[in-house]
KOLKOLDO-59654 format. One record per residue: residue number from 0; x, y, z of N, C-alpha, C, O in turn; chain; residue in three letters. Coordinates in nm, 2 decimals. Each point is the difference from the previous one (the first is absolute). Example, Ala and Ser with C-alpha at 12.3 -4.5 7.8 and 13.67 -1.06 7.14 Angstrom:
2
0,1.32,-0.57,0.78,-0.09,0.12,0.00,0.09,0.12,0.00,0.10,0.00,0.07,A,ALA
1,-0.14,0.11,-0.14,0.09,0.11,0.00,-0.08,0.11,0.08,0.05,0.11,0.01,A,SER
% end
This chain:
75
0,0.01,1.62,0.44,0.04,-0.10,0.08,0.07,-0.11,-0.06,-0.07,-0.09,-0.04,A,MET
1,0.23,0.08,0.04,0.04,-0.13,0.04,0.04,-0.07,0.03,0.11,-0.04,-0.02,A,ASN
2,-0.25,-0.03,0.11,0.00,-0.12,0.10,-0.02,-0.18,-0.06,-0.04,-0.06,-0.10,A,THR
3,0.11,0.05,0.24,0.02,-0.19,-0.09,-0.14,-0.01,-0.05,-0.01,-0.04,-0.12,A,ILE
4,-0.11,0.06,0.19,-0.12,-0.02,-0.08,-0.01,0.03,-0.11,-0.06,-0.08,-0.06,A,GLY
5,0.10,0.22,-0.03,0.02,0.07,-0.14,0.09,-0.15,-0.03,-0.05,-0.05,-0.10,A,VAL
6,0.14,-0.02,0.14,0.11,-0.07,-0.05,-0.07,-0.14,-0.04,-0.01,-0.05,-0.12,A,LYS
7,-0.03,-0.01,0.25,-0.13,-0.08,-0.06,-0.10,-0.05,-0.07,-0.04,-0.12,-0.03,A,ILE
8,0.02,0.26,0.01,-0.15,0.02,-0.12,0.09,0.04,-0.12,-0.04,0.06,-0.09,A,LYS
9,0.18,-0.10,0.10,0.07,0.05,-0.17,0.03,-0.17,-0.01,-0.01,-0.06,-0.11,A,GLN
10,0.02,0.03,0.18,0.11,-0.14,0.00,-0.18,-0.09,-0.07,-0.01,-0.03,-0.12,A,ILE
11,-0.08,0.01,0.20,-0.13,-0.01,-0.06,-0.05,0.02,-0.11,-0.02,-0.08,-0.09,A,ARG
12,-0.01,0.20,0.07,-0.02,0.10,-0.14,0.09,-0.07,-0.15,-0.06,-0.04,-0.10,A,LYS
13,0.22,0.03,0.12,0.04,-0.06,-0.09,0.01,-0.11,-0.01,0.05,-0.04,-0.10,A,VAL
14,-0.10,-0.06,0.19,-0.02,-0.10,-0.04,-0.15,-0.07,-0.01,-0.05,-0.11,0.02,A,ASN
15,0.01,0.27,-0.08,-0.16,-0.07,-0.05,-0.11,-0.06,0.11,-0.12,-0.01,-0.03,A,TYR
16,0.17,-0.02,0.16,-0.10,0.02,0.07,-0.13,0.07,0.08,-0.03,0.11,-0.01,A,MET
17,-0.02,-0.18,0.07,-0.13,0.04,0.05,0.01,-0.01,0.15,0.04,-0.10,0.06,A,THR
18,-0.09,0.20,0.01,0.04,-0.08,0.15,-0.02,-0.07,0.05,0.08,-0.01,0.10,A,GLN
19,-0.20,-0.08,-0.12,-0.06,-0.11,0.04,0.15,-0.14,-0.04,0.07,-0.09,0.06,A,ILE
20,-0.07,0.13,-0.21,0.14,-0.07,-0.05,0.15,-0.03,0.07,0.08,-0.09,0.02,A,GLU
21,-0.11,0.22,0.00,0.14,0.03,0.11,-0.03,-0.05,0.12,0.08,-0.08,0.05,A,PHE
22,-0.16,0.11,-0.01,0.02,-0.06,0.19,-0.02,-0.17,0.03,0.02,-0.07,0.10,A,SER
23,-0.09,0.05,-0.27,0.00,-0.16,0.08,0.17,-0.06,-0.04,0.07,-0.08,0.05,A,LYS
24,-0.04,0.20,-0.18,0.16,-0.08,0.01,0.10,0.06,0.10,0.12,-0.02,-0.03,A,LEU
25,-0.14,0.06,0.11,0.08,0.01,0.13,-0.03,-0.01,0.14,0.07,0.04,0.10,A,ILE
26,-0.19,-0.10,-0.09,-0.07,-0.05,0.09,-0.10,0.11,0.08,-0.02,-0.05,0.11,A,GLY
27,-0.03,0.15,-0.11,-0.04,0.10,0.08,-0.12,0.05,-0.05,-0.03,0.00,-0.12,A,ILE
28,-0.03,0.05,0.21,-0.15,0.05,-0.13,0.01,0.09,-0.04,0.08,0.08,0.03,A,SER
29,-0.19,-0.06,-0.13,0.01,0.10,-0.13,-0.06,0.14,0.05,0.02,0.09,-0.07,A,GLN
30,-0.11,-0.07,0.20,0.01,0.08,0.10,0.14,0.06,0.10,0.01,0.12,0.05,A,GLY
31,0.07,-0.20,-0.04,0.12,0.05,0.03,0.10,0.04,-0.12,0.00,0.12,-0.02,A,ALA
32,0.06,-0.18,-0.05,-0.02,0.06,-0.15,-0.03,0.14,0.02,0.09,0.07,0.00,A,ILE
33,-0.19,-0.03,0.01,-0.10,0.12,-0.06,0.04,0.15,0.10,0.00,0.11,-0.04,A,SER
34,0.01,-0.15,0.20,0.04,0.04,0.12,0.15,0.06,-0.07,0.03,0.11,-0.04,A,GLN
35,0.05,-0.25,0.04,0.20,0.03,-0.04,-0.01,0.10,-0.10,0.05,0.11,0.04,A,ILE
36,-0.11,-0.10,-0.17,0.03,0.05,-0.11,-0.07,0.20,0.03,0.04,0.10,-0.05,A,GLU
37,-0.16,-0.13,0.13,-0.04,0.17,0.02,0.11,0.02,0.17,-0.04,0.08,0.08,A,LYS
38,0.08,-0.11,-0.08,0.10,0.02,0.11,-0.07,0.00,0.11,0.01,0.11,0.05,A,GLY
39,-0.09,-0.19,0.05,-0.10,0.00,0.05,0.08,-0.11,0.12,-0.03,-0.01,0.12,A,LYS
40,0.12,-0.05,-0.18,0.05,-0.13,0.08,0.08,-0.02,-0.09,-0.01,0.00,-0.12,A,ALA
41,0.15,-0.06,0.24,0.11,-0.05,-0.05,0.03,-0.11,-0.02,-0.04,-0.06,0.10,A,LYS
42,0.11,-0.04,-0.21,-0.02,-0.12,-0.04,0.13,-0.11,0.10,0.12,0.02,-0.01,A,PRO
43,-0.17,-0.12,0.11,0.13,0.00,0.07,0.09,-0.06,-0.09,0.01,-0.02,-0.12,A,THR
44,0.07,-0.01,0.24,0.21,-0.04,-0.07,-0.08,-0.15,-0.08,0.02,0.00,-0.13,A,ILE
45,-0.09,-0.10,0.17,-0.02,-0.14,-0.04,-0.07,0.02,-0.11,0.00,-0.08,-0.09,A,GLU
46,-0.08,0.22,0.06,-0.08,0.04,-0.12,0.11,0.03,-0.12,0.04,-0.04,-0.11,A,THR
47,-0.01,0.13,0.18,0.14,0.03,-0.10,0.12,-0.09,-0.05,0.05,0.05,-0.10,A,LEU
48,0.00,-0.15,0.14,0.03,-0.08,0.00,-0.04,-0.10,-0.13,0.08,-0.03,-0.09,A,GLN
49,-0.22,-0.02,0.10,-0.09,-0.04,-0.03,0.02,0.06,-0.20,0.03,-0.08,-0.08,A,GLU
50,-0.05,0.24,0.06,-0.03,0.02,-0.11,0.13,0.05,-0.11,-0.01,0.02,-0.12,A,ILE
51,0.14,-0.01,0.22,0.13,-0.06,-0.01,0.00,-0.12,-0.08,0.03,0.02,-0.12,A,LYS
52,-0.07,-0.14,0.15,0.03,-0.13,0.02,-0.09,-0.04,-0.19,0.04,-0.06,-0.10,A,GLN
53,-0.16,0.12,0.12,-0.11,0.02,-0.08,0.05,0.04,-0.12,-0.03,-0.06,-0.10,A,VAL
54,0.10,0.20,0.09,0.01,0.11,-0.10,0.12,0.00,-0.04,0.03,0.00,-0.12,A,PHE
55,0.05,0.00,0.21,0.17,0.05,-0.06,0.04,-0.03,-0.10,0.09,0.07,-0.04,A,SER
56,-0.15,-0.19,-0.07,0.03,-0.01,-0.15,-0.13,0.00,-0.11,0.00,0.01,-0.13,A,ASN
57,-0.10,-0.02,0.22,-0.13,0.05,-0.08,0.02,0.14,-0.03,-0.02,0.05,-0.11,A,ARG
58,0.05,0.01,0.21,-0.04,0.21,0.02,0.13,0.03,-0.11,-0.03,0.09,-0.08,A,PHE
59,0.14,-0.15,0.06,0.11,0.03,-0.12,-0.04,-0.03,-0.10,0.00,0.10,-0.08,A,GLU
60,-0.05,-0.20,0.03,-0.08,-0.04,-0.10,-0.12,0.10,-0.11,-0.01,0.04,-0.11,A,LEU
61,-0.08,-0.02,0.27,-0.06,0.03,-0.11,-0.02,0.19,0.00,-0.08,0.08,-0.05,A,ALA
62,0.17,-0.07,0.13,0.08,0.19,0.03,0.09,-0.04,-0.12,0.00,0.12,-0.04,A,TYR
63,0.08,-0.19,-0.07,0.05,0.01,-0.10,-0.12,0.01,-0.13,0.00,0.09,-0.09,A,PHE
64,-0.11,-0.23,0.13,-0.09,0.05,-0.11,-0.09,0.11,0.00,-0.06,0.06,-0.09,A,ARG
65,0.08,-0.04,0.23,-0.09,0.15,-0.02,0.05,0.10,-0.09,-0.05,0.07,-0.08,A,LYS
66,0.18,-0.06,0.13,0.12,0.08,-0.10,-0.07,0.02,-0.16,-0.05,0.09,-0.05,A,LEU
67,0.09,-0.25,-0.03,-0.01,-0.05,-0.08,-0.14,0.03,-0.05,0.00,0.01,-0.13,A,TRP
68,-0.09,0.00,0.16,-0.13,0.03,-0.03,0.01,0.16,-0.05,-0.03,0.04,-0.11,A,ASN
69,0.08,0.03,0.21,-0.03,0.18,-0.03,0.13,0.06,-0.07,0.00,0.12,-0.04,A,TYR
70,0.12,-0.24,0.02,0.06,0.07,-0.18,-0.08,-0.01,-0.16,-0.08,-0.09,-0.04,A,ARG
71,0.11,0.17,0.00,0.00,0.03,-0.11,0.10,-0.04,-0.09,0.10,0.07,-0.01,A,THR
72,-0.11,-0.19,-0.07,0.08,-0.08,-0.07,-0.03,0.02,-0.15,-0.10,-0.04,-0.06,A,ILE
73,0.19,0.12,0.01,0.02,0.03,-0.11,0.09,-0.12,-0.10,0.10,-0.05,0.06,A,GLU
74,-0.11,-0.01,-0.19,0.10,-0.05,-0.08,0.11,0.09,-0.06,0.09,-0.04,-0.08,A,PRO
% end
């Protein structure tokens, strides 16, 4: 299922962050991140706004970096 929790986990993973690092950056507990990623809790509007603010540019850069790492480059 492609829930908001799955999308948040993707953002965290593509930025190579643990739940603890991610939680400190956006200002909520690691337990809250875990519950959101598992779909057992919903993020607040404030949490979503913080994620957007912190990761809007970082997510795009990390996404393209990840794509580049998976490409096979031939001379």
